[in-house]
N, C-alpha and C positions, 0 to 999 in steps of 0.2 A: 373587487372588480378595480381598477384602476384603466384610466382615460388617458391616452397619451395626448398633449397638446401639439402645436404649431411649432413652438420653439424649441421641442424635444423633453419637457419637462411635462410629469404623471399628476393628476389628481387622482385621490383615492375616494369612492364611492363609499357608502355607510350602507351597512346592512340594516334597512329600513323596518320600522315597526309594521304591522298591517294599517295601523292608523294613521302612520306618515303618508303608504304605499296610497291608499284611499283617500288620501288630502288632495297628495299630488295628483292622482290621475283624474279626478273631481275636475280639478282647473283645467282640463284639456278641454274645450270648447272648440268642435269644429262645426265649419260652414258646409253646407248641403244645396245642392239645387234643387229644382222641383222633380227631381225624378228621385233625388235622395242619397245622390253623389257626393261622395268627401269634397271641396272644393279647395279646404285649406282650415289653418287654425285662426280665432280669434285668439287678438291679444299675444303672441309668440313670446315677445319682447318679455314680457311680464311673468308671465307660464314659465318660461324658459329661468329666467331670475329667481323663481319661487323655488324652481328642482336644483337649482344650483345652492340656494343658500341651506335649502334642507338637507341636499343628499350626499353634499363634500363634508369627506372628512377630513376637515382642517378650515385653514382660512375660508369664509367667504363673505368676506365683509364688501364694502362697496370698494373700497381701493384694489381689491383683489378681481373683483368680477369686471371693474375698467379695463384690466390688463388683457383680459381674454376677447380673441377675436370671436365676430359672429360665427365663424367656422367650429372656434374653439367651444363657443355656446352650444352649436347646433351640437358637434357630436356629444358632450355632457347628454344633453338631455335626449338624445336618442339611444345612447347608451343605457341610460337609465329605463327609460321608455322598456327597450328592447327585454331588459334584467325581470325589469315587474311584470310584463305580459310574456313571458318565456313560458308561465307554467311548471310543472312537478320535473319537465324531464322525461318522464317516462310513466306512461297511463297507469292509473289506478285499478287497482280490478274490481 
């Protein structure tokens, strides 16, 4: 999978192992209100950085990450979550 950045370039997302997926998904901690409704994510910046470092197929150095806009970081993070939580695509019997 590839994610198009605001500058027109693309980054390729790795085919992650189950262990890598679990590590990334475990890093997502959400805040909830008294009724249990999700209000937001704790530490979104460090969580997105972790997703980029582990999930990008290519340069994930500080220098590269510093070139990304917040919109780019969010797009990469969202695409990776969508891919990881998308399921099999068809139900099993």
